C-alpha positions in Angstrom: -2.6 18.5 8.0 1.1 19.9 8.1 2.7 20.6 5.2 5.9 18.5 6.6 3.0 15.8 7.5 1.1 16.5 3.5 5.4 15.3 2.4 5.8 12.8 4.5 1.5 11.4 3.3 2.4 11.9 -0.5 6.3 9.3 -0.2 3.9 6.9 1.5 5.4 4.5 4.4 7.7 1.9 5.3 7.6 -0.8 6.7 6.3 -2.9 9.7 6.8 0.1 11.6 5.2 2.4 9.8 2.2 -0.4 8.2 1.6 -1.0 12.7 1.1 2.7 13.5 -1.0 3.5 11.2 -3.9 0.6 11.3 -4.0 2.4 15.0 -4.0 5.6 14.3 -6.0 5.9 10.6 -9.7 4.9 10.0 -8.5 5.2 5.9 -7.7 2.1 3.8 -4.4 1.1 3.2 -2.6 -0.2 -0.1 0.2 -2.6 1.5 2.3 -2.3 -0.9 4.0 -5.6 -1.3 8.3 -5.4 -3.1 11.3 -7.5 -3.0 14.2 -6.1 -5.0 15.2 -6.5 -8.1 11.1 -7.2 -9.1 11.2 -4.5 -12.5 7.0 -4.7 -12.4 7.4 -3.5 -8.5 9.2 -0.4 -9.7 6.9 0.5 -12.6 3.5 0.2 -9.7 5.2 2.6 -8.0 4.5 5.8 -10.1 1.5 4.5 -10.3 0.5 4.3 -6.7 2.4 6.6 -5.9 -1.0 8.9 -8.5 -4.1 7.7 -7.0 -2.3 8.0 -3.2 -1.6 11.7 -4.4 -4.7 12.0 -5.9 -7.0 10.4 -3.3 -5.3 12.9 -0.9 -6.2 11.8 2.9 -8.7 9.3 1.7 -5.7 6.5 1.5 -2.0 5.4 2.6 0.5 3.7 1.4 2.7 1.5 3.3 5.7 0.0 1.4 6.7 -3.4 2.1 10.4 -5.4 0.6 9.0 -8.5 1.2 12.2 -10.0 2.0 13.0 -7.8 4.9 9.2 -8.7 6.8 8.1 -12.4 5.5 6.5 -13.1 8.1 4.2 -10.3 8.0 4.0 -11.1 4.0 2.3 -14.9 4.9 0.2 -14.1 7.7 -1.5 -11.6 4.4 -1.6 -14.8 1.8 1.3 -12.9 0.1 3.3 -15.8 -2.2 4.8 -13.3 -5.1 5.7 -9.7 -5.9 4.4 -6.7 -6.8 1.1 -7.5 -4.5 -1.5 -4.9 -3.3 -3.3 -5.1 -0.4 -5.4 -3.5 0.5 -6.8 -2.8 4.9 -8.9 -1.2 6.7 -7.5 -1.8 10.0 -6.4 -5.2 9.9 -9.1 -6.1 7.6 -8.6 -7.7 4.4 -11.0 -6.1 1.8 -8.8 -6.3 -1.0 -5.4 -8.5 -2.4 -4.4 -7.8 -5.7 -1.5 -9.4 -6.6 0.3 -9.0 -10.3 0.7 -5.9 -12.6 -2.5 -4.9 -13.3 -4.1 -2.0 -14.4 -4.4 2.2 -12.6 -8.4 1.3 -13.5 -8.6 -1.9 -11.1 -6.0 0.0 -8.6 -8.7 3.1 -8.7 -12.0 0.8 -8.3 -10.8 -1.0 -5.1 -10.2 2.8 -3.2 -13.8 4.0 -4.5 -14.8 0.9 -3.1 -13.1 0.8 0.3 -13.3 4.6 1.1 
């Protein structure tokens, strides 16, 4: 993986297009983080997930979806509130975690998926 690709990887991806591209291009699990503007829990969760993705570099990807911009995608995946993290492998939902939870729960979800 080149340095520029790795920087993008570490920063995560945003939006439906990025998610669809990853679903086609990678076989690793994808954390889809659904957020909303003015959501304090979403801001708290962001660095936690980014650290986990960095710690498991190459084993998982992170995509951020703004629920206000992609309400149809949120509904498709059964997301009703922010923050919600959906763990996907391709188009298959492996796990869904609603609300702000301890870091250990997200870490365990990654370990089960990889």
